[in-house]
C-alpha positions as CSV (number, residue, x, y, z in Angstrom):
1,M,23.7,-58.9,-131.9
2,Q,21.7,-56.9,-133.9
3,A,22.8,-58.9,-137.0
4,R,21.5,-62.0,-135.6
5,Q,18.1,-60.3,-134.8
6,G,18.2,-59.0,-138.4
7,A,19.0,-62.3,-139.8
8,A,16.2,-64.0,-137.6
9,I,13.7,-61.3,-138.5
10,K,14.3,-62.1,-142.3
11,Q,14.2,-65.7,-141.7
12,R,10.7,-65.5,-140.1
13,R,9.6,-63.1,-143.1
14,N,10.9,-65.7,-145.7
15,M,9.4,-68.8,-143.6
16,L,5.7,-67.0,-143.3
17,R,6.0,-66.1,-147.0
18,R,6.7,-69.7,-147.9
19,S,4.0,-70.9,-145.5
20,F,1.5,-68.0,-147.3
21,V,2.5,-69.1,-151.0
22,G,1.9,-72.9,-149.8
23,I,-1.5,-72.3,-148.5
24,V,-2.6,-70.5,-151.7
25,V,-1.1,-73.2,-153.9
26,L,-2.8,-75.9,-152.0
27,S,-6.3,-74.1,-151.9
28,L,-5.7,-73.7,-155.7
29,V,-5.3,-77.7,-156.1
30,W,-8.0,-78.1,-153.8
31,T,-10.6,-76.4,-155.6
32,V,-9.5,-77.8,-159.2
33,V,-10.0,-81.1,-157.4
34,A,-13.2,-80.6,-155.9
35,G,-14.5,-79.2,-159.2
36,A,-13.2,-82.0,-161.4
37,Q,-15.4,-84.2,-159.1
38,I,-18.8,-82.6,-159.3
39,K,-20.5,-84.1,-162.2
40,E,-23.7,-82.8,-163.7
41,M,-26.8,-84.8,-162.2
42,P,-28.5,-86.5,-165.1
43,K,-31.9,-85.0,-166.3
44,T,-34.6,-87.6,-165.4
45,P,-38.3,-86.7,-165.6
46,V,-39.7,-85.6,-162.2
47,K,-43.2,-87.1,-161.6
48,P,-45.6,-85.4,-159.5
49,L,-45.9,-86.7,-155.9
50,N,-49.2,-87.0,-156.3
51,A,-49.4,-89.2,-159.7
52,R,-51.3,-92.1,-159.9
53,I,-50.8,-94.6,-162.8
54,V,-53.9,-94.4,-165.4
55,D,-55.2,-97.2,-167.5
56,I,-55.7,-96.2,-170.9
57,N,-58.4,-99.1,-171.1
58,T,-60.5,-98.4,-168.4
59,A,-59.8,-94.9,-167.2
60,P,-62.2,-92.1,-167.9
61,E,-61.3,-89.0,-170.2
62,A,-60.6,-87.0,-167.6
63,D,-58.2,-89.1,-165.8
64,I,-56.5,-89.6,-169.1
65,A,-56.2,-86.1,-169.3
66,S,-54.9,-85.6,-165.6
67,V,-51.4,-87.0,-166.7
68,G,-50.9,-84.3,-169.5
69,I,-52.8,-85.3,-172.3
70,D,-55.6,-82.4,-173.6
71,R,-59.0,-83.4,-173.7
72,P,-59.8,-83.6,-177.0
73,L,-56.8,-86.4,-177.5
74,A,-58.1,-88.2,-174.6
75,K,-61.4,-88.4,-176.0
76,K,-59.6,-90.1,-179.2
77,I,-58.0,-92.3,-176.9
78,V,-60.9,-93.6,-175.0
79,E,-62.7,-94.0,-178.5
80,G,-59.7,-95.8,-179.9
81,R,-59.9,-98.6,-177.0
82,P,-58.8,-101.4,-176.5
83,Y,-54.6,-101.1,-176.6
84,R,-52.9,-104.0,-176.6
85,N,-49.8,-101.9,-174.8
86,K,-49.3,-98.3,-174.0
87,R,-46.9,-98.1,-177.0
88,D,-50.2,-98.1,-179.2
89,L,-50.8,-94.9,-178.8
90,V,-47.6,-94.2,-181.0
91,T,-48.2,-96.9,-183.5
92,R,-51.8,-95.5,-183.8
93,Q,-50.6,-92.3,-184.5
94,L,-52.7,-90.6,-181.3
95,L,-49.6,-89.5,-179.8
96,T,-46.2,-88.3,-181.1
97,K,-43.3,-89.9,-179.7
98,E,-42.3,-86.6,-177.9
99,Q,-45.7,-86.9,-176.1
100,Y,-45.3,-90.4,-175.0
101,D,-42.0,-89.9,-173.8
102,K,-43.5,-87.5,-171.4
103,V,-46.7,-89.7,-170.1
104,K,-45.2,-93.0,-170.5
105,D,-44.4,-93.5,-166.9
106,L,-47.8,-92.3,-166.0
107,I,-49.9,-95.0,-168.2
108,V,-50.5,-98.6,-168.6
109,A,-52.6,-100.6,-170.7
110,K,-54.1,-103.7,-168.7
111,R,-56.0,-106.2,-170.9
112,S,-59.4,-106.7,-169.8
113,P,-59.9,-110.5,-168.7
114,Q,-61.2,-113.0,-171.6
115,K,-64.7,-113.8,-171.0
């Protein structure tokens, strides 16, 4: 009788040990799978919530400066009007490509109606 109880206890310990090892292995596998599914979010420029589109052909100097262009440069932009498109700021060498990339989503160059 005592031998049976000893065998039952040993069997229960082995079962608990296997269960514990199984849980640990499943946890590790789940962690690896979950980690593999996480991807880094693409880095997209975030526009300020209060951002409005500024027309470089009609906006005053202060409005052009409000999109992140410094005042002296905004003044040059006003003096160089009209622009066929916003890329003209780069082709006329008023903005660098890097500066343009920062403000391109905040500006437009609308053409004035023909008289």
